[in-house]
N, C-alpha and C positions, 0 to 999 in steps of 0.2 A: 660794336653796340654794347652798351652797359647793361648788365644783367639786372632785371627788376628785383628779383628776390635773391638775397645773399645767402639766406639759410632756408632750407626746405627739408621737412621730414614727411615721409609718405608711409602711413600705416605702420609706424614703428612700434615694436613690442619688445619688452624685456621680461624674460621668464626665468625664475629661480626654481630649481628642483632640489629640495632638501629631504633626503630619505623618503622619496616618493611623494612628498607634499609639494605640489606645483603651485607657485604663486606668480601671478602676472603683476609685476610692480608697475609696468607701463603697458597699456593695452590699446593697440591700434590707434596711435596718436599721429595726426597729421597737422603740421604747423608750417607757416610761411612767414618770414620776416624780411621786410624790404630794407634797402640801404637807407640809413638815417632814421630807422624806426626803433623805438625803445619799448620793449614789452615787459609787463609785469606778470610773473608766473606765481599764482597764489593757490592756496588750498590747505586743508587740514594736514596735520602730521600723518604720514603714511599714504598720502594721496599720489605719490609717485613723482613729485616735482623735482626733488633732489636727484633721483635716479635719472630723470629726463635730462637734467642739466649735466650730469656726469657723462651721459652718452653724447650730448652736444659738444662737450669738451674733449671727446675722444678718449676719456678715461675708462669708459665701459663700452663694450661692443653690444650692439643691438642683437636680439635673438632673431627677429624678423623685421622686414620692412627696409626702407631706403632712407639714408640721411646724406644730404648734399650741402656742402659749403663752397661757395664760389663755383658752383657747378661741378665740383669734384665729389664723386661717390666714395664715402668713407669705408663702406663695407668691403670693398675689393683691395684696400690697402693692407700691407703687412704691418706688423707692430712697429718696425723701424720707420716705415713711411708715415705712419700715424704720429709717431713722436715728432718727426721733423715737421709735419704739417701743423701739429698743435703749437709747436714753438714759433712757427712763422705766421700762422693765420688766426690764432685764437688768443685772446687776452682773458685772464681769469682773475677775479677778485674774490678771495675767501672771507668767511665770517671772521676768522682770527688773523687775517692779513698775511700771516706767514712771512714776515720780513726776516732777513738774515740778521741776527742780533749783533754780530760783530762788524757789520758794514754800515756806513753812514746812509742817510736818506738818498743822497746822490748816487752812491755806489750801488745801493739796492736797485735803483732804476736803471743804471748803466749795465747792471748784470744781465738784464734781458737782451740788451743790444750785443753784449759780448757773446752770449750764447748763440746769437744769430750772426756772429762774426761781422758786426757792424761797429766795432769800437774804433775810436779815433777822436780827434779834436771836434769834428762836426757833430759826432754822436754825443759828446759831453755837452756841447752847446745846446743841442736839442733837449737833453735831459734837464739842463738848468732852466731852459725856457719853459718847459712843461711844469716843472715844480714851482717856478715863479708864478705861472698862470694859476696854480692851485694855492697860491698864497704862502708858499714855503721857502721864499727866497732867503730868509734869515735862518733857516734850519737845514740847509744843505749838508752841513758837516756834522749834524747831530745823529747819534745812534738811536735806534728805535726806543730804547729804554728812557731816552731823554725827551721823547715826544709824547704828546697827549694821545688819547685814543683816536680823536678826530684827525690829528695830524698823521698818525700812523696809517689810517685808512686812506688818506689822500695820497700818501706815498705809494700805497698798494695800487691805487687807481692809476697813478702815473706809470707805474711798472707794467700794468696791464695794457696801457695804450701806447707806450713809447715805441714799439716796433711796428706800429700802424697795422694792427690786425684787422681782418675783415669782420670778425665776430668778437664781441665782448660779452662775457658772462659774469654775473655777480651772484654769489650765494649768501643771502642774508647779510649784506654789507653794513647794515645799521644795527645789528643785534646787540652790539656792546657799546652803543653810543646813546647819549641823551637826545632829547627831541630836537634841540637846536642844532647840534652837530650832525644828527641824522639828516635833517633837511638840507643842510649845507652840502653834505657829501653826495646825496642823490641828485640834487640840483646840478652840481658840477658834473657828475657822471652823465646826466641826461644831456647837458649842453655839449659836452665833448663828443658824445655819440652822434648827436644831430649835426654838429659842425663837420665831423670827420666822415659823415655818411657811412657809418658802420651799422651793423645789425647788433642790437643790444638786448639781452634778456636778463632780468633780475628776479631771483626767487626771494620772496619776502613774506613774513607773517604780519608785518605792520602795514595794514591797508592804507594808512595815511600817506605812505610813500607812493601810492598809485597815482597821486595827483601829478607826478612828474612823467608818467609813461603815456605812450600813444595808444596802447592796446593792453587789455588785461585778459589773460587766459586762466580760467579757473579749472583746476583738476580735482577730481574726486574718484577714489578707488582706481587709480591708474588711467582713468579716461578723462577726456576734455568734457567738462560739464557745461561750460559757457565761454563764449568769446565776446568781450565788450569792446566796442570801438567808438561808441557815442560818447562825446566829451561830457555831457551832462550826467550820463550814467556812471562814468568813471569818477567824476567829482562826487557823486552821491555815495559811491562805494568808499571813496577816500575821506568822506565826511567834510568835504569842502564846498558842497553845493551852496548856492545862494540861500535856499530854504533852510539848510542846516546851519549856516552862518547866522541867519536871522533868528533862528530858534535859540542858538547859543547866546546871542546878544540879549534876547528877551529873557532867557533864564538868568543871565547875569543881572539884568535890571531888577527882576523879581527878587533875587537874592539880596541885592543892595537895598531895595525898598523894605524887605523884611527886617534886615539888620537895623535900618534907621528906625522903623516902627518899634522894634524891641527896645530901643533906647528910651523911648518915651512911654512905654507901657508899664504900669506899676506891677511889681512882682507880688501878686496877691496869692495868698495860700488858698488851697482848694476850698477850705471852709468859708473863707471870706468871699471868694469868687462866686460861691453858690448863693449868696444872699442878694 
């Protein structure tokens, strides 16, 4: 029987104690993500979302609570077991993409397979197929410095997905991209999460990117403040609702009409205009 939820956290807390000052970076957070579900994790700086993502990636240990991926409890794993689990079950895309500068796009993606001892001809064919799907078939042998920001991020996405992880995490994947490339990257990311039936979570400050997710979790002061699953509400948050679109079109028309009107309005001085 296939598990309904790939990722589950139950009352997870992360506490930092610095010289007697206790700070709850994440406070009693419970989250569930289904297979094929893409979640946007949003909130102001200091809300705990990056700490939460680091715990989901097994880079940080939770202070209290339970964290399960594919039904496996992370808390009881040793550091060695967590490292192996992370390498096999989790894909991670960073804001800065962290590509190896002296490896080509293809080699960067293959590296993840080699770490999991899956290298070989079929593995190379799989990496080429994924990079081709991402529109990089003519950049396979390019070094990161020879790629644009959007192309580098697509290589990073391929690297995070090539080993068929159960969970895919992205930390501000569009922070260094312009609007057009940001939309392309997140759209591709969402499509691949849905198609591969993975659990995906993206931390973002750009609420426009929420139009590609299935659920939005808002964090404030380490706690979950709101969970949004209604499509209309998500679109409203992302600024892509029908009402918002109509308002933008109306504003555009008003601006155009004002500009045209100004062309035919005499530029009268205040003194003359008052007569």
